[in-house]
C-alpha positions, -999 to 999 in steps of 0.1 A, spaced: -274 -283 -620 -297 -277 -593 -309 -314 -580 -327 -327 -552 -312 -357 -536 -334 -379 -514 -313 -411 -496 -333 -445 -500 -334 -470 -473 -332 -504 -491 -354 -532 -478 -349 -567 -481 -387 -568 -490 -379 -544 -519 -358 -578 -534 -367 -606 -557 -358 -641 -552 -319 -633 -568 -314 -604 -543 -320 -579 -573 -342 -550 -562 -374 -556 -582 -382 -535 -610 -416 -525 -597 -399 -510 -564 -379 -482 -586 -411 -466 -590 -417 -464 -553 -383 -450 -550 -390 -424 -572 -421 -414 -558 -402 -411 -521 -378 -387 -544 -407 -368 -558 -426 -366 -523 -393 -353 -506 -388 -329 -533 -420 -314 -531 -419 -313 -496 -383 -295 -496 -401 -267 -516 -428 -265 -489 -458 -277 -509 -482 -296 -493 -491 -335 -507 -525 -341 -523 -527 -312 -549 -512 -334 -578 -518 -367 -596 -497 -383 -615 -504 -383 -653 -473 -403 -667 -444 -424 -653 -416 -437 -675 -387 -456 -661 -357 -468 -683 -334 -492 -666 -298 -487 -669 -287 -515 -641 -293 -539 -617 -292 -529 -578 -283 -555 -554 -294 -555 -514 -265 -541 -496 -259 -512 -523 -265 -476 -513 -295 -459 -535 -304 -425 -537 -328 -404 -561 -320 -370 -576 -350 -350 -587 -352 -320 -610 -377 -303 -631 -379 -302 -669 -407 -283 -677 -438 -263 -661 -467 -264 -681 -503 -246 -678 -517 -275 -650 -482 -297 -654 -450 -301 -639 -426 -326 -657 -401 -341 -637 -365 -358 -644 -352 -382 -619 -322 -407 -616 -319 -434 -596 -283 -437 -585 -269 -468 -566 -231 -483 -560 -216 -504 -535 -192 -476 -519 -218 -448 -527 -246 -440 -548 -230 -425 -580 -238 -451 -606 -272 -444 -627 -296 -476 -624 -327 -459 -639 -339 -428 -657 -373 -417 -645 -399 -393 -664 -428 -381 -642 -454 -359 -652 -477 -345 -623 -509 -325 -628 -524 -299 -603 -559 -313 -598 -592 -300 -583 -604 -334 -565 -638 -316 -559 -644 -307 -594 -628 -334 -607 -605 -316 -633 -570 -303 -638 -563 -266 -629 -535 -245 -636 -504 -242 -615 -503 -214 -588 -479 -187 -597 -461 -189 -564 -459 -229 -570 -448 -223 -606 -418 -199 -593 -405 -225 -570 -406 -253 -595 -389 -229 -623 -360 -224 -597 -353 -263 -600 -357 -262 -635 -324 -278 -653 -316 -259 -686 -306 -279 -715 
């Protein structure tokens, strides 16, 4: 499986009163993973909008655990890219699934205010990171 991995620096501000990572912060971790994934592909930020974000929480994460995000492509549509992600955590290393994420990003023309087709060279980059079932 070809997956991009982003190490996350967990901050005290990410926690709630009980020392758990706040559930809203998982979306930020996933966003960091997607941004780093796209940056690694050489895709400049700003050409996409997030159309859908779904998170399934699998376990709590506490301050002091190591956290990382793995990102890969599930599907490339006409104007969208569906990415899957897992937020991983653990005391010794980021190995246990803490959350599963599905994100749909749409290539977008901000001047025209509408979605546009994923450019062919970008499509090829994404297809190289598609995980086959």
